[in-house]
N, C-alpha and C positions, 0 to 999 in steps of 0.2 A: 365728524362725530361718529362714534362707533355704534353698532347695532344695539349693544347692551345699554348705551346711554340714551337711546330713544325711548326705552320702556318707561323710566320714571317721568320723562317729559310728557309722553302721551297720557300717563296716569294723572299727572298734575293738570293737564288740559281737561281731562274728563271730570276730575273733582271740581275744578273751578267752574266748568260749564253747568254742572248740576246745581252748585251753590248759587250761581248768578241767576239761573232760571227760577229757582225757588224764591229768591229774593225779589225778582220781578213780579212774580205772582202775588207775593205778600204786599208789595208796594201798591200794585194795582188795586188790591182789596182795601187798602188803608187810605189811599190818597184823598178820596172824596170825603169820608168821615172826618179825617184829620183837617182837611181844608174848612169844613163847616165849623169845627170846634175851635181851631187855633189859627186859621188864616191860610192864605195861599202860599206864603213863604215856607211854612213848615212842610206842606205837601210837596213842594218843589225840592227842598233839601232832603226829603226822605229818599230820593233816588240815589243819594250817595251810598245807601246801604248795599246797592248792587255790586259796585266794585269792591267795597269793604268786605263783603261776604266772600267774594271770589278770592281776594287776597288772603283772607283768613285760612282758607284751605291749603294755601301754599306755605304757611308758617310751619317750621319744623316741630316735630313732636318733642315733648320734654325728654331730656337725656335719661336713658335707663342704663345703669351700670350692669354689665354682664357678670354673672357669677360663674367663675371658672371651676370646673370639676376635674380633679386629677384623674388621668386615665392610664397613662403608661409612659415610658421613656422613649423618645425619638431622637435621631441624630440632630446635630446643630444645622440650622438653615441660614443661608446668607442671601440668596438671590431667588426671586420668584419669576417664573415664566408666565406667559399670557394665558388667559382662561380658555377652556374648551367648552364651546356651547353645547348644551344638551341636545340629544336627538329628540325630535318632537317639538322643539321650539321653532317658531317660524319668523325669523328676522325680517324676511321680505315683506310680510304683512305690516309690521311696524313701520318700515321705511316707506311703503306705499301710502299708509295712512298719513304719515307726517308730510309727505310730498303733496298729497291731496289737500290737506289743511293749509299748507303754506301757499299752494297755488291759488286756492280760494281767497286767502287773506290778501295776497298781492293783487288779484283781480278786483277785490272789493276796494282796496286802497286806490287803485287806478281809477275806478269809477268815481269815488269821492273826489279825487283830484280833478277829474274831468268836469264834474259838476261845478266845483268851485272856480275852476279856470273859466268856464263858460259864463259864470256869474260876474267874475272880475272883468272879462272882456265886454260884457253887456253894459256895465256901468259907464265905461268910456273914460275920457279924461276928466279929472277932478278939478274943481275951482273952489277956492276958499270963500266962504260967505262971512258976512259981518257978525253973525251969531255963533261962529265957531264951527259950524257944520260945513260940509262940502257938497257941492252940486255935481251930480253925475248926469251927463247928457242922456245916457241910455238907461238910467235908473227909473224903474216903474213905481217905486215907493220908498219910504224911509227905511233905512237899514243901518246896522252897526257892522262895519267891515274891519277885519283884522283880528289878530289874537293878542299879541303882546302890547301893541299900541293901536287899539281900535279907533276907527274914525266914523263919525256920524255922516251918512251920505243921504241926501234927499233928492227928489226928482227936480228937473228943470222948472216945472210949473208949480213948485212948492208954494210960492207966495200967492199964486192965483187960485190954486185949488183949495187951500185951507185959510181959515180966518186967523187973525193974530193969536187968539186964545188957543185955537187948535194947534197952531205951529208950536206954541210954548209947551203944550202938553205932549206933543209928539217928541220934541227934543228932550223933554224931561224923561220920557219913557226910554229913549235910547241911551241917555246918560245913566239911567238906573241900571240898564244892562251892563254898561261899562263898569259902573261902581261895584256891581255884584260879580264881576269877572265871568259873565255868562259866555263870552266867546271862548274862553279857556275851557269851560265846562262842555261846550259843544264840540271842541276839538277832542277832548278826552272821550266823549261819547262816540265820535266818529272812529276813534282808534278801537274802542271796544266792539263796534259793529264790524270792523275789519277782522279782528281776532276771532269773533264768534259769528262769522258770516253765515254759518250753517244753522244758526239758532233763530227761529222766527220770533221767539219771545224777546230776544234782545232788540230786534228791529221794532217790534211793537212797543217795547218799553222806551226806546229812543223817541218815538213819535209822541208818546204820552208825556215824556219828560219835557219836550219842547212846549207842549201845551201848558204844563204846569209852570214852566219858566215864564211864559207870557203872562199868565194869570198873576204870578208873584210880582212881576214888574208893574202890571196894572194896579195891583193893590198898593204898591209903594207910591205910585203917582197920586192915587186917590187920597192917600193919607196926607200928602202935601197940598193937594188941591181938592178939598172935600166938596166944594160947591161947583165943581166943573164937570160933573158926571155927564150932563147932557152934551156939553161940547166935546167931551172925550168920546162918547158914543158916536157923535156925528163924524168925528175924524175917522173912526173905524169904518163907518159906512162909506165914506168918500174914498178910502184907500182901495186901490185895485188889488184883488186877490191874485197872488202869484200862482202860476200853473205848476211850478216845481219848487221843491225845497232845497236849500243849499246848505251843506254840512257845517260850514264855519261862519255863517252870517246870522245875525239876529234881525230878522225882517219884521218890521212893525205891522206890515200888511200880510204876514205870512198865512199859510193855509190852516190856521187853527180855527176851531169852531167859533164863528163870530157870535152866535147866539149865546154860547156859554160865557164868552168874555163880557158881553154887554150885561148879562144877568149878574155876573160876579161883581160888577161895579157898585151895585147897591148893597153889597155885603160889607158890614162894618165889624171889625174885630178889635176888641179892647186890648190895651197893653198887657193886662193880666193874662188874657187868653193867649197872646203871643208868647209871653214869658213861660206859661205852662207848656206851650207847644215846643219851646226850645228844650225844656227839661225832658219832656216825653220823647222828643226826637233823639236826644243824647242817650236816653235809656234804651231806645229801640236799636240804635246803632251799635252800642256796646253789647247788648243782648244778642242781636242777630249775628254779629261777628264772632262772639264767643261760641254761640250755638253751631255755627258753620265749622269752626275749628274743632270743637269737642265732638261733633257728630262724625267727622271723618276719622278722628282718632279712635272713637269708640267702635265704629264699624270696622276699622282696620284690626283692632285688638280682639275682636270677638271671635275670630276664627283661630282654632288651635291646630298646629301642624306638628307632624312627626318627621324629624330629620334623621334619616339613616345614613351613617357614614361608614366608609371602608377606607382605611388608611394603610398604605404600604410604603415603608421606608427602609431600604437596605435589608430586605428580608423580614422585617417586623410587620406583622399584620394584626390590626385591631379593628373592631367593628362596633363602635359606640352608637348609641341612639340618644337624641335630644328631643325634648318636648317643649314647644314654645308657642306663645301667642303671636299673631301677626303684629308687626311693628315693635316687638320687643326682642332684645338680644338673647341668643343662646350661645354658650361658649364652652370650650374645653381647654384644659391646661395639661401639659406633658412635661415632666422633668422638674428640676429645681434650679434656682439661682441663674447663673449666666447661660446655662444650657436649656433653660425652660423655653418651651415653645407653646404659644397660645393661638387659638383660632376662634373667631367669633362669627356668628351667622345672624343676619337680620332678614327676615322673610316678610315680603309685602305682597298682598294679593293683587293680581292683575285681572285680566278678563277671565271668565269662568274656565277652570281647568289649567290655569297658568299662574305661576308665581315668579316674583323677582327676588333673587337671593343675593345679598351683598355680603361678601366674606372678607375678613381681614385676618392676616397672619402676623404674629409678633414673635420675635426671637430675642431672648435676653433683654427684654424691655424696649426693643427697637422694631418698628414696623418693617417687615420685609416683603409683604405682598398685599395687594388689594384687588379683588376680582368681583365683577358683577355678572351674574348669570340670569338668563331668562329660561325658566325651566317649566316644562309641562309636568303636571302632577303625575307621579308614578314613573316618570322617565329618569334617566340617569345623566347627570352632568359631571364633569371632571375638571380638576385643577392639578397641574403639575408644577412642582417647585424644585429647583436645582440647588445642590449644595456646593460648597467650596471644593470639596475633594472629589467631585464628579458623581457623587451619589444623587439619588433622585427620590423625591417624595411624590406619591400619587394619592390624591384624595378624591374619592367618588362620592357623590351626594345624590340621594333620592328623597324627595319631599312628598309626603302624602298628608291628606287631611285626617285629623284625629278627632274623635268625639269630644265635645266640650264637656269640661268637668262641672 
């Protein structure tokens, strides 16, 4: 990967980080009111807004056709040379930033894998029970283990620790996890924690998401067993609290606030409220995703740039200027017919004082060059393009901020 290719990658990481962080803040503010109004299931599903908002910032902007302005006649172009990076751009900083992020992501993934491996070793050898669950000799409490084909694993003293009613409720809870594909959701959450290892909001959101996940399963079980609230609460009390949380397991006795779970058992939500919650949830998802996409497009296009060009081709010198909003194409056209040469420029803001300029050259309707430049505002970048007959075209670019109209 070249240095110029790093810039849009880091910009995408920055945009998605901001969107995901804002989404976590909004979900944290909405989860309790939404749970009270429409049930625990809607509050849990609301966490899907976090990855959706992040993905929305990575969606491409709508295509904008460049308007080519005739400037002057230049010789025919056939072959493009590589780009010349502008003085003042600092490619090492981008490479170092990417290396730091990647190192942190790998370290976070290794930690997640280590926790899961320790959990799997602690369970020990599994034995199939008559109720479809498995007994793990080292398992301290009921859990759903696995991603694609999850298994319900219970401790060796499961039959002695819990009554028949409590065992039925616990197994119903774990099967609700499997039916809702919660292990897959936990795996996706673990991946996001690795990608955004540096963001404390993501880790806080992951912990709260697991709480809402348990509350949603509790609500499912209580709808099927409305008269078993006391037995269900008793099973919670008997379950030993785990000291650690494991990324890919749904632990029935996990470290979720026990008081909150017990209190939530008495909350009844009507079908109409749950249906309303689904409609509201869909509206929030669509609105938040669109807002994330539109916000980054609007922020990108708000800045106006002045592109000063100096072209030299076989003794012909011209110095056109182009005015363009960030994220929109500016272009020039030279000549006519098969000898016409076109060049387009797409400017994207990077960190303060730096822009990313994507240039494309076309001759006779055929693309002959594509260059990506990381340019410090006010500094000069250059592109050299060779011709078939040994001539050369040199294009120098200086980008500055222009006052918004």
